[in-house]
matplotlib code that plots the C-alpha trace (Angstrom):
import matplotlib.pyplot as plt

x = [-3.3, -4.3, -6.7, -8.3, -8.8, -10.2, -12.6, -13.7, -14.5, -16.0, -19.7, -19.8, -20.5, -17.7, -18.8, -17.0, -16.6, -15.3, -15.9, -13.9, -13.0, -16.0, -18.5, -20.5, -19.3, -15.6, -14.0, -11.9, -14.1, -17.3, -15.8, -14.7, -18.2, -19.7, -17.4, -18.5, -22.2, -21.4, -19.8, -22.9, -25.0, -23.0, -20.3, -17.3, -14.8, -14.4, -13.0, -11.5, -9.5, -6.4, -4.1, -5.9, -9.3, -7.9, -6.1, -9.2, -11.3, -8.8, -9.3, -13.0, -13.4, -11.3, -12.6, -10.2, -9.6, -9.2, -7.2, -6.8, -5.4, -7.1, -4.7, -4.5, -1.4, -0.9, -0.9, -2.7, -6.4, -5.4, -6.2, -6.7, -3.4, -1.5, 2.2, 4.5, 4.1, 0.5, 1.5, 4.0, 1.4, -1.1, 1.5, 2.5, -1.1, -1.4, -4.2, -4.9, -5.6, -4.4, -6.5, -4.9, -6.3, -5.6, -7.1, -5.0, -4.7, -1.1, -0.1, 1.7, 5.0, 3.6, 4.2, 2.2, 0.4, 2.8, 5.8, 4.4, 3.2, 6.6, 8.1, 5.3, 5.6, 9.4, 9.1, 6.1, 5.9, 3.7, 1.1, -2.4, -3.6, -6.9, -7.1, -9.7, -10.7, -13.2, -13.3, -13.1, -9.7, -8.3, -9.5, -8.0, -4.7, -4.6, -5.2, -2.3, -0.1, -0.7, -3.2, -4.9, -8.5, -10.1, -12.7, -15.2, -14.7, -13.9, -16.6, -18.4, -15.7, -13.3, -13.7, -14.1, -16.7, -18.6, -21.8, -21.8, -25.0, -24.3, -24.1, -22.2, -23.6, -22.3, -18.7, -19.1, -20.4, -17.6, -14.8, -16.3, -16.3, -12.8, -10.7, -8.4, -8.5, -11.5, -13.8, -15.1, -18.2, -18.2, -19.9, -23.5, -25.1, -28.1, -30.5, -30.5, -31.8, -28.8, -26.5, -28.2, -27.8, -24.1, -23.6, -25.7, -23.2, -20.4, -18.6, -16.4, -17.5, -19.1, -18.5, -21.2, -20.4, -22.7, -25.9, -25.0, -22.5, -23.3, -26.5, -26.3, -26.1, -28.8, -31.1, -30.6, -31.2, -34.6, -35.7, -34.6, -36.2, -39.5, -40.2, -40.8, -39.7, -36.1, -35.7, -32.9, -35.5, -37.1, -34.0]
y = [1.4, 4.4, 2.3, 1.1, 4.7, 5.8, 2.9, 3.8, 7.4, 6.9, 8.0, 8.6, 11.3, 12.8, 14.6, 17.7, 17.7, 21.1, 23.7, 26.9, 28.4, 30.7, 27.9, 26.1, 22.6, 23.5, 20.4, 17.5, 15.1, 16.5, 16.4, 12.8, 11.8, 13.8, 11.8, 8.5, 9.5, 10.4, 7.0, 5.2, 7.3, 6.0, 8.6, 7.2, 9.8, 12.8, 16.2, 17.8, 20.8, 20.8, 18.0, 17.7, 17.1, 14.7, 12.7, 12.5, 11.4, 8.8, 7.2, 6.8, 6.0, 4.2, 6.3, 8.2, 11.8, 14.9, 17.1, 20.8, 23.4, 26.8, 29.5, 33.2, 35.1, 38.8, 39.9, 36.9, 35.9, 32.2, 30.4, 26.7, 24.9, 28.1, 27.2, 24.2, 24.4, 23.3, 20.6, 19.2, 19.1, 17.2, 14.7, 14.1, 13.1, 10.9, 12.6, 10.4, 13.4, 17.0, 19.8, 23.1, 26.4, 26.3, 29.6, 32.2, 34.4, 35.1, 32.9, 34.1, 35.7, 36.5, 33.0, 31.6, 28.3, 26.8, 27.8, 26.4, 23.2, 22.5, 22.6, 20.5, 17.7, 17.6, 17.1, 14.8, 13.0, 10.2, 12.2, 12.7, 16.2, 17.9, 21.3, 23.7, 25.8, 28.6, 28.6, 26.4, 27.9, 27.3, 23.7, 23.0, 24.6, 22.5, 19.3, 20.3, 20.9, 17.3, 17.6, 14.2, 15.6, 18.8, 20.4, 23.2, 24.2, 27.9, 28.9, 31.8, 32.6, 34.6, 38.1, 36.8, 34.3, 36.0, 36.2, 32.5, 30.6, 27.7, 24.8, 25.7, 22.9, 24.5, 24.5, 20.8, 19.9, 21.7, 20.3, 16.8, 16.9, 18.4, 17.6, 14.6, 14.3, 13.3, 16.2, 16.5, 18.6, 20.9, 24.1, 25.0, 21.5, 21.6, 19.1, 15.5, 16.8, 19.1, 16.2, 14.0, 16.7, 16.9, 13.2, 13.3, 15.9, 13.4, 14.3, 11.6, 12.3, 15.1, 16.9, 18.3, 20.2, 22.8, 21.1, 18.1, 19.1, 22.7, 22.9, 26.7, 27.2, 24.5, 26.3, 29.6, 28.0, 26.6, 29.8, 32.1, 29.8, 29.4, 32.9, 31.7, 33.8, 33.5, 33.1, 35.6, 38.3, 38.1, 37.9]
z = [2.0, -0.1, -2.1, 1.1, 2.4, -1.0, -0.9, 2.7, 1.7, -1.8, -2.0, 1.8, 4.2, 6.2, 9.4, 10.5, 14.3, 15.3, 18.0, 18.4, 21.7, 21.7, 21.1, 23.8, 22.8, 22.8, 24.3, 23.0, 24.9, 23.4, 19.9, 20.4, 21.5, 18.6, 16.2, 17.8, 17.3, 13.7, 13.2, 14.6, 12.3, 9.3, 8.7, 6.7, 7.9, 10.3, 9.7, 12.8, 14.0, 16.3, 17.5, 20.8, 19.2, 16.6, 19.3, 21.4, 18.4, 17.4, 20.8, 20.1, 16.4, 13.7, 10.8, 8.5, 9.7, 7.6, 9.9, 10.0, 12.3, 12.3, 13.2, 12.3, 11.3, 10.8, 7.2, 5.8, 5.5, 5.2, 8.5, 7.6, 8.0, 7.0, 7.7, 8.1, 11.8, 11.4, 8.9, 11.4, 14.1, 12.0, 10.8, 14.4, 15.4, 12.3, 10.5, 7.4, 5.2, 5.9, 4.5, 3.4, 2.3, -1.4, -2.4, -4.3, -1.3, 0.0, 2.9, 6.0, 5.0, 1.6, 0.2, -2.6, -2.5, -5.0, -2.9, 0.2, -1.5, -2.9, 0.6, 2.1, -0.5, -0.2, 3.6, 3.6, 0.1, 1.3, 3.2, 1.7, 1.2, 0.5, -1.1, 0.4, -2.6, -3.3, -7.1, -10.2, -11.1, -7.6, -7.7, -11.0, -10.0, -6.8, -8.9, -11.2, -8.2, -7.0, -4.2, -3.6, -3.0, -4.2, -1.8, -2.4, 1.3, 0.8, -1.7, -0.2, 2.3, 0.2, -1.2, -4.8, -3.9, -1.1, -3.2, -4.1, -3.4, -1.0, -1.4, -4.6, -6.7, -9.9, -8.6, -7.5, -11.0, -12.9, -10.8, -10.8, -14.6, -15.1, -12.1, -12.4, -8.6, -6.5, -5.5, -2.0, -1.6, 1.4, 2.4, 3.1, 2.8, 5.2, 3.9, 2.6, -0.7, -1.1, -0.3, -2.8, -5.4, -4.7, -5.3, -8.5, -9.8, -9.5, -6.2, -4.6, -1.0, 1.0, 4.3, 6.5, 9.7, 11.0, 10.1, 12.2, 14.9, 15.8, 17.9, 18.3, 14.5, 13.9, 16.4, 14.7, 11.3, 12.3, 14.0, 11.1, 8.6, 10.4, 11.7, 15.2, 18.1, 19.4, 23.2, 23.0, 22.2, 25.7, 27.9]

ax = plt.figure().add_subplot(projection="3d")
ax.plot(x, y, z, "-o")
ax.set_aspect("equal")
plt.show()
C-alpha cells in the first residue's frame, strides 16, 4: 500500500486546498470543489487543513491527502499540527499523510520535536508523516528521526529563515542530494518555470497552494507585479 502511494505521488503536483476563517473561500464545500478541480487539472494529491475540510474533500476525490490542522497555542510559534490532539484528529479522518511542523522551535508546553515525535510514533507506528521544515539542518534532523517525507514548507516563515528567497531552490537541491527520505518542494512556487526548476533539482514531488487556490492572493500578485491600479485604491 505504501509503495502504491509513493508511486502515485512521485514526480507529481500536490495542490494545497486551504482557506482560513478570514478568507473569502472559507468553506468545506468550496475546498472540496477546489480539490475536484485540481484533480481534473492533473494533481496527484491534495494538502488540506482541518478534519471538516479533509472529510469533505474525501467525498469528492480519491487522491492521497496530506492533512494538517493549524492551531495556535500560547507560548509557542508552532501552529501546524502542534500537539497530539491534532494528530488524533487527522488519524480519525484517515489522512494518508500527516504533516507536522518539524522546525527547531519549542512546541506547546516547551516540548522538543524529538520528544513529541517519539510519542507520536509510539501511538501511530504505521501512519505516514511529512516534516514541514525551514532549513537544511531541520530537514536532515527530521529524516534521521524517521519522518517519511521531508518538506521545505517552512522556509521563509521562521525567524532564522525570514530573509530566504522563495521558492528556496537551494534548500530543495541540498536536501534532495543528502536526505535519505523523499523531499517535497513547497513554498513560494508561483510559475511553471519555478516548478520545473524544483523537479530538475531532484525533489520527489511538489506542493503549490496560493498560486492555484487563493484568488485573493493571486489577484494581489498580478497587481503588484504589473503596476496596474488596485480597485481597493478607489473605494
